[in-house]
N, C-alpha and C positions, 0 to 999 in steps of 0.2 A: 497793103495792110495799114490800118490805122493804128498808130502807136501813141498818140497824144490827144488830149482833149483840152483841159483847162488848167491843170495844176502842174506847175514846174517850179523846182527850187533852183535858185541861182546864187552864186557867190562870186565876188570880185576879189582877186588875190594879187598883191603886189608881186611883179616878176622877180624881185630880189629874194622873195621868200620861196621860190621854186627852184628845183634842180632839174637838170637834164633838158633844158630848153634848147631849141635850135639856135645856133650862134647868130643867125640873122634876125632873131626876134628882138625887136627894139621897143615894143610897147612897155609902158611903165607898170601896167597891170593887165590881167587877163580874166575874162568872165567865163566861168564854167556853169553849165546848166544841165539839169537832169530831170526828166519827167518822173513824177512821183505817183502816178496813178496805177493802180492795179486793175481798175475797172473803167470802162468808157461808156458814156450814155449813148445808146443807139435808138434811132427811130426806124424800125423795120417796116418801111412802107410796103414792101412786096409780100410781107408775111400774111397779109389777108388772103392771099391765094395759097391754099393748102398745098404743102410740099414744095412751093417755089423757092422760099428762103430757107435752105437746108441749114445754114449756120444758125439762124434765129431759132428754128425748131429744135436743134441740138441744144443750144444754150438754155432755152426755156425749159427743156426737159430735165435739166440738172437741178439738184437741191441748192438752197441758199441764194436764190435770186432776189433782186430788188426789181419789182415790176410795177409800172405806173400806167394808168389809163387802159388796162385791159378789162374786159367784162368778167366779174366774178361768176363763175359757172357753178351751178348746183349739180348734184348727181343726176337729176332728171334732165338737165341741160346736156350733160355729157352723154347720157344714155341715148338721147335723141340723135346726137352726132354719130355715135357708134351704130345705131340702127340704120343710119343712112349709109349703107355698106359702101356704095360707090364713092360718096364724098369722103367718108372716113379713110378709105384706102389711098386717097390722095395725100394725106399726111405722111411724112417720113416716119420711119420705124420708131425713132426716139419719141416723137410726139404721140404716136399711137400708144406706145408703151406707158407713157405718163398718164394719159387719159384712162387707159384700161386699169392701171394700178390705182388710180383715184377711185374708179368704180368699185374695185375690190376691197377697199379699205373703209374703216369707219370714220377716220379723220385724215386730213382736215375737212372742214365743211365746204370749202370752195376750192376751185381750180381755175386755171386760165389756159387758154389755148391761143396759139399764135394767130389764128384766123379771126379772133373774136375781140376787137377793140371795144372799150367801154362805150355804152350807148349814152349820149348826152343830147337832151332835147329831142329825143326820138331818132337821132342819127348816130352812126358810128363816128367816134372822135377821130380827127385826122392827126392826133398827136400821141399814139401809144409809144411808150418808151421802156427800155430795160437797160440795166447795167451789164455790159458784156465784159468778161474777163479779158484783159489785154492779151492779144495773140502774141505779142512780143515775149510774154512770160509763159504762156500756156503751150505755145508751139515754137520753141526757140529755133528749131531747124528751118521751118518755113520762113521765120523772120530773118534769119541769117541769110538764107538763099535769096530773098527778096532784096536785102541790102546789097549783096554782092552783085546782083544782076543789074543794079541801076547805077 
C-alpha cells in the first residue's frame, strides 16, 4: 500500500520536554514526522486496458475526483463505448455504472473513462493522473494488516 507521496510535517522536540521515554534514550532531541496527505497522485498506466486496473476504475467512478490528462468524453463518445458491447463489458461494474449514469443524465457535459487518456498531438498521453484517496485512511483494516505482516 502506498501511504505517502510528498507532504510530510515534522517537528523536532527536546527530549527534556517529553515524558515516558525509554531510559536508554540519550538523544538531546527527537524528530517526529507524520504524513499529511489524504490523497496521493497516481499514474494508472494499466488502466488503459478496460477492467485490468480495478482500483483505478473504482476510484474514478466515485464523485469528487481530481483527474488530469484524461480525455473529456461527450455523450456521443460514451454511447459509442456502450454500443461496443464486448469492449464495454470489459470495464468493471463501477466504471460501467459511471458511464451509464452519465448517459442517463443531462449534466455534466463531459465524463472520463479510465481507458481514455487525453489525446495530445494525435496520440494518447503517457501521463494521465488522478488523486487517489489514501488507503491508509479509507481501508484502515487492510493498512493495519499490511503493516503487521511486514
